[in-house]
C-alpha positions, -999 to +999 in steps of 0.1 A: -165+312-047-149+337-023-113+348-028-094+359+003-058+366+015-038+371+046-006+390+047+011+361+030-013+335+016-040+336-010-070+312-005-104+304-019-136+294+000-163+275-018-193+252-011-213+244+020-209+218+047-182+208+071-149+227+066-120+210+048-086+225+041-071+216+007-033+219+004-016+215-030+017+199-038+052+213-048+051+237-078+013+235-079-014+260-067-049+258-052-064+255-087-054+218-087-085+211-067-110+230-089-127+201-107-128+181-074-143+207-051-174+213-071-184+176-065-178+175-027-204+184-001-181+204+020-170+240+027-137+239+009-108+262+018-082+258-009-049+275-001-019+287-021+011+276+000+040+300+005+058+309-027+031+292-048+002+306-068-006+341-056+011+337-021+043+354-011+076+336-003+086+342+033+118+360+040+125+337+069+146+305+065+126+277+047+107+252+068+075+232+066+068+245+101+067+280+088+044+270+060+020+255+086+022+287+107+011+307+077-018+283+071-028+286+108-033+323+102-062+313+079-074+287+103-076+313+131-091+340+109-119+317+095-125+296+127-114+263+112-099+246+143-120+215+138-116+212+101-104+181+081-073+184+059-064+169+026-028+175+015-012+165-017+025+156-015+041+188-001+006+197+012+006+165+032+039+175+049+023+208+059-008+190+071+012+169+095+027+200+110-007+215+113-018+184+132+010+189+157+001+225+161-036+219+165-047+184+177-084+196+173-083+190+135-107+162+129-088+142+103-060+144+078-057+127+044-022+124+030-028+123-007+003+110-024+023+119+007+039+103+037+053+110+072+090+101+067+119+126+066+141+127+035+167+100+032+203+111+027+201+104-010+168+124-013+184+154+006+212+153-020+186+154-048+169+184-031+203+202-030+207+195-067+173+209-074+180+241-054+212+247-074+196+238-108+166+261-105+188+291-099+199+290-135+176+265-153+142+265-136+123+260-168+145+229-177+139+214-142+101+220-144+098+204-178+118+174-166+100+170-132+063+174-140+059+145-165+075+122-140+045+128-117+022+110-142+019+073-150-003+080-181+022+097-204-006+105-230-020+133-208+002+159-225-023+187-223-026+182-185+011+179-181+016+212-200-011+228-177+010+220-146+042+230-163+026+264-170+016+267-134+051+258-122+067+282-146+049+311-129+068+305-097+100+324-091+131+302-090+138+315-055+104+302-044+110+268-059+144+266-041+128+278-008+101+251-010+127+224-019+148+234+011+118+232+034+110+197+022+147+187+026+148+198+062+115+186+075+112+163+105+101+127+106+064+125+116+060+088+119+054+089+157+026+114+152+007+091+129+014+059+150+001+076+181-031+089+165-039+063+139-076+071+137-068+107+127-052+097+094-059+082+060-033+077+032-044+078-004-017+064-027-014+059-065-007+023-077+023+035-098+034+066-079+071+069-087+078+092-058+065+070-030+072+033-029+038+016-029+049-015-009+065+006+018+036+030+024+010+001+022+030-019+048+034+011+070-004+016+071-011-021+076+014-025+104+001+006+122-037+001+114-039+033+095-066+037+069-052+031+034-068+036+000-050+028-033-060+044-065-053+020-095-036+029-127-021+063-118+011+079-106+015+109-083-015+127-098-046+106-091-069+136-092-059+140-129-053+104-140-082+089-121-105+117-111-137+096-106-119+071-083-102+100-064-136+117-059-151+084-046-122+080-021-125+116-009-163+113-004-158+081+016-132+097+038-150+130+044-184+115+050-172+087+073-150+109+095 
């Protein structure tokens, strides 16, 4: 495994084969992919998004677009213009921006993610998070992480992700929350390029309504894969089925 960094972002390169960018979710880091990447026949570029892991938090106003611009520095540096992308949750939002910036990307998988902008109620929730983490980031993290899991017996795994999140600065958590709050709707992008996308959803994902995302994919002829018996963290709750889904997507595209 090769560790690298740009002026802002930390990233790892491992494996051999066609290039695939792996983008983690909110309050995670690139280590979330570790037990998946060793089983995939690809050249994996796993990136710490701004403010996460070992990557810096930009001084500019928060935006998903800015996150994507920082990732594009890696793309340009490593010659990854034709790569595939797999983005988990927040990473999926960044992946959609990358697709707008560089239509040459071969395919994007939204893993527990979606193209819609935040609703008014969700924006209000983000604002509450931004205020809460300023004083009580540890409390927020310990409340938020378990809600990502359907299988509540995975206490060791939950604590692992809590530990990762607690390494983040409260300002970085607030910055990322603001970026998600203000992101654009990317439904037209997916509808106009249906063959470029796959959505992988958890059966009991509490963050994304299963019926809504499944209907969106069916209506617009977008490839849809549902992982049974899991919440927002299929790679931890159903690692074998997640790996099977990723192999199918990466080999067939």
